[in-house]
MILUMZA-553917 format. One line per field, with one value per residue (C-alpha): residue in three letters; residue number from 0; x, y, z. Coordinates in steps of 0.25 Angstrom, whole numbers, plus 5000, padded with zeros to 4 digits. Layout:
REM MILUMZA-553917
r = c(ALA | ...) .
k = c(NUM | ...) .
xx = c(X | ...) .
yy = c(Y | ...) .
zz = c(Z | ...) .
This chain:
REM MILUMZA-553917
r = c(MET | PRO | ALA | ALA | PRO | PRO | ALA | SER | GLU | PRO | LYS | ALA | PRO | GLU | GLU | ASP | PRO | LEU | ARG | GLU | ALA | TYR | GLY | ARG | TYR | LEU | ALA | ALA | GLU | ARG | GLY | ALA | SER | PRO | HIS | THR | ARG | ARG | ASN | TYR | GLN | GLN | ALA | LEU | SER | GLU | PHE | ALA | ALA | TRP | HIS | ARG | GLY | GLU | LEU | GLY | ALA | PRO | PRO | ASP | TRP | PRO | ARG | LEU | GLU | ARG | ASP | THR | PHE | ARG | ALA | TYR | LEU | ARG | PHE | LEU | GLY | ARG | ARG | GLY | LEU | SER | ARG | SER | ALA | ILE | GLN | ILE | ARG | PHE | SER | ALA | LEU | ARG | GLY | PHE | TYR | ARG | PHE | LEU | ILE | ARG | ARG | GLY | ALA | THR | THR | ARG | MET | PRO | VAL | ARG | ASP | LEU | SER | LEU | PRO | ARG | ALA | PRO | ARG | ARG | LEU | PRO | LEU | PHE | LEU | THR | ARG | GLU | GLN | MET | ASP | ALA | LEU | LEU | ALA | ALA | PRO | LEU | ARG | GLU | LEU | ALA | ALA | ARG | ARG | ALA | ALA | GLY | GLU | GLU | VAL | SER | ALA | ALA | GLY | GLU | ALA | ASP | TYR | TRP | ARG | ASP | ALA | ALA | VAL | LEU | GLU | THR | ILE | TYR | SER | CYS | GLY | LEU | ARG | ILE | SER | GLU | VAL | CYS | GLY | LEU | ARG | VAL | GLU | ASP | PHE | HIS | PHE | GLY | GLU | GLN | LEU | VAL | ARG | VAL | ARG | GLY | LYS | GLY | ARG | LYS | GLU | ARG | LEU | VAL | PRO | ILE | GLY | ALA | PRO | ALA | LEU | GLU | ALA | LEU | ARG | ALA | TYR | TRP | ASP | ARG | LEU | GLN | PRO | PRO | PRO | GLY | PRO | THR | GLU | PRO | ALA | PHE | PRO | THR | ARG | ALA | GLY | ALA | ALA | THR | ALA | ILE | LEU | PRO | ARG | THR | VAL | GLN | LEU | ARG | LEU | LYS | ARG | TYR | LEU | ALA | ALA | ALA | GLN | LEU | ASP | PRO | ALA | PHE | THR | PRO | HIS | LYS | LEU | ARG | HIS | SER | PHE | ALA | THR | HIS | LEU | LEU | ASP | ALA | GLY | ALA | ASP | LEU | ARG | SER | VAL | GLN | GLU | LEU | LEU | GLY | HIS | ALA | HIS | LEU | ALA | SER | THR | GLN | VAL | TYR | THR | HIS | LEU | THR | ILE | GLU | ARG | LEU | LYS | GLN | ALA | TYR | ASP | ARG | ALA | HIS | PRO | ARG | ALA | ALA) .
k = c(0 | 1 | 2 | 3 | 4 | 5 | 6 | 7 | 8 | 9 | 10 | 11 | 12 | 13 | 14 | 15 | 16 | 17 | 18 | 19 | 20 | 21 | 22 | 23 | 24 | 25 | 26 | 27 | 28 | 29 | 30 | 31 | 32 | 33 | 34 | 35 | 36 | 37 | 38 | 39 | 40 | 41 | 42 | 43 | 44 | 45 | 46 | 47 | 48 | 49 | 50 | 51 | 52 | 53 | 54 | 55 | 56 | 57 | 58 | 59 | 60 | 61 | 62 | 63 | 64 | 65 | 66 | 67 | 68 | 69 | 70 | 71 | 72 | 73 | 74 | 75 | 76 | 77 | 78 | 79 | 80 | 81 | 82 | 83 | 84 | 85 | 86 | 87 | 88 | 89 | 90 | 91 | 92 | 93 | 94 | 95 | 96 | 97 | 98 | 99 | 100 | 101 | 102 | 103 | 104 | 105 | 106 | 107 | 108 | 109 | 110 | 111 | 112 | 113 | 114 | 115 | 116 | 117 | 118 | 119 | 120 | 121 | 122 | 123 | 124 | 125 | 126 | 127 | 128 | 129 | 130 | 131 | 132 | 133 | 134 | 135 | 136 | 137 | 138 | 139 | 140 | 141 | 142 | 143 | 144 | 145 | 146 | 147 | 148 | 149 | 150 | 151 | 152 | 153 | 154 | 155 | 156 | 157 | 158 | 159 | 160 | 161 | 162 | 163 | 164 | 165 | 166 | 167 | 168 | 169 | 170 | 171 | 172 | 173 | 174 | 175 | 176 | 177 | 178 | 179 | 180 | 181 | 182 | 183 | 184 | 185 | 186 | 187 | 188 | 189 | 190 | 191 | 192 | 193 | 194 | 195 | 196 | 197 | 198 | 199 | 200 | 201 | 202 | 203 | 204 | 205 | 206 | 207 | 208 | 209 | 210 | 211 | 212 | 213 | 214 | 215 | 216 | 217 | 218 | 219 | 220 | 221 | 222 | 223 | 224 | 225 | 226 | 227 | 228 | 229 | 230 | 231 | 232 | 233 | 234 | 235 | 236 | 237 | 238 | 239 | 240 | 241 | 242 | 243 | 244 | 245 | 246 | 247 | 248 | 249 | 250 | 251 | 252 | 253 | 254 | 255 | 256 | 257 | 258 | 259 | 260 | 261 | 262 | 263 | 264 | 265 | 266 | 267 | 268 | 269 | 270 | 271 | 272 | 273 | 274 | 275 | 276 | 277 | 278 | 279 | 280 | 281 | 282 | 283 | 284 | 285 | 286 | 287 | 288 | 289 | 290 | 291 | 292 | 293 | 294 | 295 | 296 | 297 | 298 | 299 | 300 | 301 | 302 | 303 | 304 | 305 | 306 | 307 | 308 | 309 | 310 | 311 | 312 | 313 | 314 | 315 | 316 | 317 | 318 | 319 | 320 | 321 | 322 | 323 | 324 | 325) .
xx = c(5525 | 5527 | 5530 | 5518 | 5518 | 5523 | 5511 | 5509 | 5512 | 5501 | 5499 | 5502 | 5492 | 5493 | 5498 | 5488 | 5494 | 5481 | 5475 | 5487 | 5487 | 5473 | 5476 | 5487 | 5477 | 5466 | 5476 | 5485 | 5475 | 5461 | 5464 | 5456 | 5455 | 5462 | 5448 | 5444 | 5457 | 5457 | 5442 | 5445 | 5458 | 5451 | 5440 | 5449 | 5457 | 5444 | 5441 | 5454 | 5453 | 5440 | 5445 | 5457 | 5448 | 5437 | 5446 | 5459 | 5467 | 5469 | 5460 | 5466 | 5458 | 5458 | 5453 | 5442 | 5428 | 5414 | 5410 | 5421 | 5416 | 5402 | 5407 | 5414 | 5401 | 5393 | 5404 | 5403 | 5388 | 5389 | 5398 | 5387 | 5394 | 5386 | 5382 | 5391 | 5403 | 5401 | 5400 | 5413 | 5420 | 5415 | 5418 | 5433 | 5433 | 5427 | 5437 | 5448 | 5444 | 5442 | 5457 | 5461 | 5454 | 5460 | 5474 | 5472 | 5472 | 5458 | 5447 | 5436 | 5427 | 5422 | 5416 | 5406 | 5391 | 5391 | 5378 | 5382 | 5373 | 5368 | 5370 | 5358 | 5358 | 5359 | 5356 | 5368 | 5367 | 5369 | 5368 | 5358 | 5363 | 5360 | 5368 | 5379 | 5380 | 5381 | 5392 | 5400 | 5399 | 5403 | 5418 | 5419 | 5407 | 5415 | 5428 | 5419 | 5413 | 5427 | 5432 | 5419 | 5421 | 5435 | 5443 | 5456 | 5457 | 5471 | 5474 | 5475 | 5461 | 5455 | 5460 | 5454 | 5440 | 5442 | 5447 | 5435 | 5425 | 5433 | 5432 | 5417 | 5414 | 5423 | 5417 | 5403 | 5405 | 5412 | 5405 | 5419 | 5423 | 5431 | 5443 | 5442 | 5441 | 5453 | 5461 | 5459 | 5471 | 5472 | 5474 | 5461 | 5452 | 5450 | 5444 | 5441 | 5433 | 5427 | 5432 | 5439 | 5447 | 5443 | 5450 | 5440 | 5439 | 5449 | 5457 | 5446 | 5446 | 5435 | 5432 | 5421 | 5415 | 5417 | 5409 | 5414 | 5411 | 5420 | 5431 | 5430 | 5431 | 5443 | 5450 | 5447 | 5453 | 5466 | 5467 | 5469 | 5480 | 5494 | 5500 | 5489 | 5489 | 5496 | 5489 | 5493 | 5491 | 5478 | 5466 | 5463 | 5476 | 5476 | 5482 | 5489 | 5501 | 5498 | 5500 | 5490 | 5475 | 5464 | 5460 | 5446 | 5445 | 5448 | 5437 | 5427 | 5430 | 5429 | 5416 | 5410 | 5414 | 5407 | 5394 | 5393 | 5395 | 5384 | 5374 | 5375 | 5378 | 5393 | 5392 | 5390 | 5402 | 5410 | 5404 | 5390 | 5395 | 5397 | 5383 | 5378 | 5385 | 5378 | 5364 | 5364 | 5369 | 5358 | 5347 | 5351 | 5349 | 5363 | 5363 | 5368 | 5379 | 5385 | 5385 | 5391 | 5403 | 5404 | 5405 | 5414 | 5406 | 5410 | 5396 | 5383 | 5376 | 5385 | 5378 | 5364 | 5362 | 5361 | 5349 | 5342 | 5345 | 5339 | 5327 | 5324 | 5324 | 5315 | 5305 | 5305 | 5302 | 5291 | 5285 | 5285 | 5280 | 5271 | 5256 | 5254 | 5267 | 5261) .
yy = c(5647 | 5637 | 5623 | 5614 | 5605 | 5591 | 5581 | 5572 | 5558 | 5548 | 5541 | 5527 | 5518 | 5516 | 5502 | 5494 | 5481 | 5475 | 5477 | 5471 | 5459 | 5457 | 5457 | 5447 | 5438 | 5438 | 5434 | 5424 | 5418 | 5420 | 5418 | 5429 | 5433 | 5445 | 5451 | 5449 | 5454 | 5467 | 5470 | 5468 | 5476 | 5487 | 5487 | 5489 | 5500 | 5507 | 5507 | 5512 | 5523 | 5527 | 5526 | 5535 | 5545 | 5545 | 5544 | 5549 | 5536 | 5522 | 5512 | 5505 | 5492 | 5485 | 5498 | 5502 | 5502 | 5498 | 5512 | 5515 | 5504 | 5509 | 5523 | 5516 | 5508 | 5521 | 5527 | 5516 | 5518 | 5532 | 5529 | 5520 | 5507 | 5495 | 5485 | 5475 | 5485 | 5488 | 5473 | 5470 | 5481 | 5477 | 5462 | 5466 | 5474 | 5462 | 5452 | 5462 | 5462 | 5447 | 5447 | 5457 | 5449 | 5436 | 5443 | 5449 | 5464 | 5466 | 5459 | 5468 | 5467 | 5481 | 5478 | 5468 | 5471 | 5483 | 5484 | 5483 | 5484 | 5470 | 5467 | 5461 | 5447 | 5445 | 5431 | 5426 | 5426 | 5413 | 5406 | 5395 | 5382 | 5384 | 5397 | 5390 | 5380 | 5391 | 5398 | 5385 | 5382 | 5396 | 5395 | 5383 | 5388 | 5401 | 5392 | 5384 | 5396 | 5403 | 5390 | 5389 | 5403 | 5399 | 5407 | 5402 | 5399 | 5397 | 5386 | 5395 | 5402 | 5389 | 5385 | 5397 | 5393 | 5379 | 5386 | 5395 | 5383 | 5376 | 5388 | 5390 | 5375 | 5375 | 5388 | 5382 | 5368 | 5372 | 5385 | 5392 | 5406 | 5412 | 5413 | 5398 | 5393 | 5402 | 5396 | 5382 | 5373 | 5360 | 5352 | 5357 | 5349 | 5334 | 5328 | 5314 | 5320 | 5331 | 5341 | 5354 | 5361 | 5375 | 5386 | 5396 | 5409 | 5409 | 5398 | 5388 | 5375 | 5367 | 5355 | 5357 | 5347 | 5350 | 5345 | 5336 | 5347 | 5357 | 5346 | 5343 | 5357 | 5358 | 5346 | 5352 | 5365 | 5359 | 5350 | 5362 | 5368 | 5366 | 5363 | 5359 | 5365 | 5357 | 5353 | 5366 | 5375 | 5384 | 5376 | 5388 | 5394 | 5407 | 5400 | 5386 | 5384 | 5396 | 5396 | 5406 | 5404 | 5411 | 5424 | 5426 | 5439 | 5430 | 5420 | 5432 | 5438 | 5424 | 5421 | 5434 | 5430 | 5417 | 5422 | 5431 | 5420 | 5412 | 5424 | 5426 | 5438 | 5442 | 5449 | 5435 | 5432 | 5419 | 5419 | 5418 | 5404 | 5401 | 5406 | 5397 | 5385 | 5387 | 5390 | 5378 | 5368 | 5373 | 5372 | 5358 | 5355 | 5356 | 5360 | 5374 | 5368 | 5361 | 5373 | 5381 | 5372 | 5371 | 5386 | 5387 | 5397 | 5398 | 5402 | 5396 | 5409 | 5412 | 5400 | 5403 | 5414 | 5403 | 5397 | 5410 | 5410 | 5396 | 5399 | 5412 | 5403 | 5393 | 5404 | 5410 | 5396 | 5394 | 5408 | 5405 | 5390 | 5389 | 5392 | 5398 | 5405 | 5419) .
zz = c(5355 | 5366 | 5363 | 5363 | 5375 | 5372 | 5370 | 5382 | 5381 | 5381 | 5394 | 5394 | 5400 | 5415 | 5419 | 5427 | 5432 | 5437 | 5423 | 5416 | 5425 | 5422 | 5407 | 5409 | 5418 | 5407 | 5397 | 5404 | 5415 | 5409 | 5395 | 5391 | 5376 | 5371 | 5368 | 5383 | 5388 | 5379 | 5383 | 5398 | 5398 | 5390 | 5401 | 5412 | 5404 | 5402 | 5417 | 5421 | 5411 | 5417 | 5431 | 5427 | 5421 | 5431 | 5444 | 5439 | 5442 | 5437 | 5444 | 5457 | 5453 | 5467 | 5474 | 5464 | 5470 | 5464 | 5463 | 5453 | 5444 | 5445 | 5440 | 5429 | 5425 | 5425 | 5416 | 5406 | 5406 | 5403 | 5391 | 5385 | 5385 | 5382 | 5393 | 5387 | 5387 | 5401 | 5405 | 5398 | 5406 | 5419 | 5416 | 5414 | 5427 | 5434 | 5428 | 5432 | 5447 | 5447 | 5443 | 5453 | 5464 | 5460 | 5460 | 5474 | 5469 | 5475 | 5483 | 5477 | 5464 | 5463 | 5449 | 5455 | 5456 | 5447 | 5440 | 5425 | 5414 | 5410 | 5395 | 5388 | 5385 | 5370 | 5364 | 5356 | 5341 | 5334 | 5320 | 5317 | 5313 | 5299 | 5299 | 5306 | 5296 | 5285 | 5292 | 5295 | 5280 | 5275 | 5275 | 5266 | 5258 | 5255 | 5251 | 5242 | 5236 | 5233 | 5226 | 5218 | 5213 | 5209 | 5219 | 5223 | 5238 | 5244 | 5254 | 5265 | 5262 | 5260 | 5274 | 5280 | 5275 | 5282 | 5294 | 5295 | 5293 | 5305 | 5314 | 5312 | 5314 | 5327 | 5333 | 5330 | 5334 | 5347 | 5351 | 5352 | 5354 | 5343 | 5352 | 5355 | 5341 | 5337 | 5349 | 5345 | 5343 | 5334 | 5347 | 5353 | 5343 | 5347 | 5335 | 5340 | 5352 | 5344 | 5355 | 5355 | 5366 | 5367 | 5375 | 5380 | 5388 | 5400 | 5394 | 5398 | 5389 | 5385 | 5376 | 5366 | 5356 | 5341 | 5330 | 5318 | 5308 | 5315 | 5316 | 5302 | 5298 | 5307 | 5300 | 5286 | 5290 | 5296 | 5284 | 5275 | 5284 | 5280 | 5289 | 5298 | 5312 | 5323 | 5337 | 5344 | 5333 | 5331 | 5325 | 5317 | 5312 | 5305 | 5293 | 5290 | 5299 | 5307 | 5322 | 5325 | 5326 | 5318 | 5325 | 5330 | 5321 | 5309 | 5313 | 5315 | 5301 | 5294 | 5301 | 5296 | 5282 | 5283 | 5290 | 5278 | 5269 | 5276 | 5276 | 5291 | 5299 | 5298 | 5312 | 5318 | 5327 | 5330 | 5344 | 5338 | 5332 | 5347 | 5350 | 5338 | 5344 | 5358 | 5353 | 5343 | 5355 | 5364 | 5353 | 5351 | 5366 | 5372 | 5387 | 5391 | 5400 | 5388 | 5379 | 5390 | 5391 | 5376 | 5375 | 5386 | 5394 | 5409 | 5413 | 5409 | 5408 | 5396 | 5389 | 5394 | 5384 | 5373 | 5380 | 5379 | 5365 | 5363 | 5372 | 5364 | 5351 | 5357 | 5362 | 5348 | 5342 | 5352 | 5349 | 5334 | 5335 | 5347 | 5345 | 5358 | 5360 | 5359) .
């Protein structure tokens, strides 16, 4: 019998200097999160794979025409992708072309003015003030319950409970993104002025007021760390003396635990605490521009969704209470 032909070697991924340069730009100049960088690079890789399969060659990005992207849009539609999934892919492509234009690689934006499916506006979910109080109290209540039951809690385990209480207080007090709270350093907190310096998206910094309960929770947590963290060290380290900050995944998992303990939906995310912060401020009479600055939104449109939420609640209260609402 003739010998079987040797198995073909798997093809190495084709090099794409422009895409690689864009990845470095996102990391070094835009300060994009690893999550954003991964999503954008994946979107560009998917388009490149489609282009090779459909047209038999890798994309020559500066020479692509709008019709190519229209064909890609139809392809995504036939795959049954959701509106948001298509929006994310074309957001990555638009960002990539803005980068190419700035670097002089092209003068055209072939992904402009395409009719993308519009994602429905969904009102953000949030906790009521009473629910928020129950959640913020959950870490230390669980610690007290374990002690009352006669369980032995190590010093490190106890510090974790105080850390969790301080993290939740800080997120809610300042309306922070999970990446922002994990990135805080000790020196970012100004106790006298009750301010905290926050590094947001694109490495933009902002000063945000922080309430006394959050600062007290922070002090109580640091007092239980031996040694306490130094000025340039993470405000919320993985453990006492560690130079690494708590991971967003850890915050997510601990939050689920405390939501269940407070008899709330464990599917609630840390970002919903940010929604709660904004909604409670607007309910109490804060103006939209101030809330925009506190949240670190680049555009007011990102903040206006919260006004829709408060207006909906006002309309519901009106319908329930006004004798001539119907």
